[in-house]
N, C-alpha and C positions, 0 to 999 in steps of 0.2 A: 418462238411462241406462235406466230401465225401458222406454222406447219402443224402444230398440235391442234389448233382450232379447226383447221381444214380437215385433218384426220378425224376429229370428233364429229364434224359436220357430215363427212362422208359415211362414217359408221352409223350415225343417226338416220341418215337418208336410206341407207341400205336396210337397216332394221325396220323402218317404217314401210319401205317397199315390200319387204318379205311378209310382214304382218298383214298389210292391206291386201296383197295379192292372194295370200293363202286363205284369208278370212272371207274374201269376196268371190272366190272361185268355187262354183258348184260343179262337181264332176259329172260328166255324161255317164250314161248307163254302162258303157264298156269299162269305165274306170271302177264303177261299183262292182261290176262283174269280176274284174281282176282282183279287187279287194276281197270279194267273197271267196273266189277260188283259192287265193293265197291263205286266207284265214282257215278255210277247210283243210288245206294241205298242212298248215301249221298244226291244227288239231290232230290230224292223222299221224303226225310225227310225235308230237309232245304228249298226247294222252296215253298211248301205249307205253312210251318211255317212262312217264310219270307213274303209271300204275305198276309197271314191273319193278320199279325202284322203290315203291311205296312212298314216293313223294306226294302223289295224288291219291285220294281216297274217295270213291264214289259215294258221297253222302250229301244229303240235302241239309243245308244250313238251317239251324233251329231259330228261325226269325219269323216275325209276323209279316203280313203284307205291307203294313205301314213301315216297318223297319226295312223291308226289302226295297220299298220305293225310296226311302231316305238313303239307303246304301247306294242304290243306282244313281241318285243325284250326286252323291258325294264322289263316287267313282268317276262320274262324268267330268267333274271338275278336276279332281286329283285321283288318279294319275292321267286320265285320258286327255283332257284339254291342256293342262299345264305341262305335263311331260312332253306331249307331242308338240305343243307350242314352242317349248324351249329346244328340245333335241332335234326336231325336224325343221320346224318353221324358221326359227331364228338362226340356228347353226348351220343349216344346209342351204345351198343355193337353190332358189326357186327356179322352176323350169323356164321362166322368162329371162333368167340371167344366162347369157350366152357363154357356154364353156363346153369343153369336150367331155365325153363320158369318162374318160380316163381321169381327168382332173376332178370331176364330181366324186368319183370313187376314192381318189387320194384324199379328198376332204371328208368324205362320208365314212370311210372305214375307221379312222381314229375317233370320230364322234360316236360311232357304234360301240367301240371299245369303252369309251367313257360312259356311255349310257348304261352298259352292263356293270361297270365298276361302281357307278353311282349307287346302285341298290345296296350292296353291303356297307358302303360308306354311310348311306342314309340310316341304315339300321344301327351302325355303331354310334352315331351321333344323335339322331332325332327320334329313332323308333327302336330302342334296344330289344324290345320283346320280339321283334321280327328278325333278329340276327340269324338264328338257326335257319329260318326259311330263306331269307335273302342272300345267304352265303352258301346255300345248298347248290351243288353242281348242276342238278337237273333244273332248278329255278334259273340259274345263270345262263344255261344253254337255252332255256325257253325265252328268257329276256333277250338274248342275242338274236334268236330266230325271229321273235316278234319285232325287234328293232330293225332287222334286215328287211322283213316284208313290208313294214311301215315305210322304210326308206324308199324301197322300190315303188310302192304305190304313190308316195308323195311326189317323187320325181316324175312319175307318169301323169298324175292328176293335177299337181300343184295346189291341192286342196287340204286345208287343215281338217275339214269336217270328216273326210273319209278315213284318214288315219286315226283321228280321235274316236270314230265309231268302231274301228277295228280294235283299238286298244281297250275301249270300254267293254266291248263284247267279250273279249278274251278274259279280262279280269273278272267280269261278272260271272261268267261260266265257272271260273276257278273258285271264286268265293262262295257261290251259292250251291254248286253241284259237285265240286271236286275237292272239298276239304279245306279250301283257302280261308274260309271264315274262322274256323277253329284254329288253324295253323297260325293265324295272325292275332288270335285272342281278341277278336272284335266283339 
């Protein structure tokens, strides 16, 4: 029983360390630059792929400014802050945790796979109207690439804020300008 308490204590300390480090780390300009560059590269890959496969449609969502602001706030919380907080901050080692890059990737790649699989599972259980979208191969590839670039930037910056900003921007562009709003029946 003491072993279980010690394990729980260690897990709690690690969780609190990761949360506090990621929440209090403001990335320098070069990390924001890396995030911007990888987000642009993500768009250069996924937008042509999405348009050619008809997964993406260049349309402006039919929403008012007020609805757009509410949508932006909602997307900031879920998926940006919550998903990044769980999949990057809690489950991946923070840069302050000393370990080899090889070990980081051995931990990170399975988490990336689970991040991708979580989307269709979420649609099957909590959000059935999104199943066709969240199980689309182009969406899943896009989720994998977004998860990958967020992982890279998180390990470089150690900041929850920069990966949440990346995730928020990508989702907002999809929802408002590329047909995501109607695809999810929002």
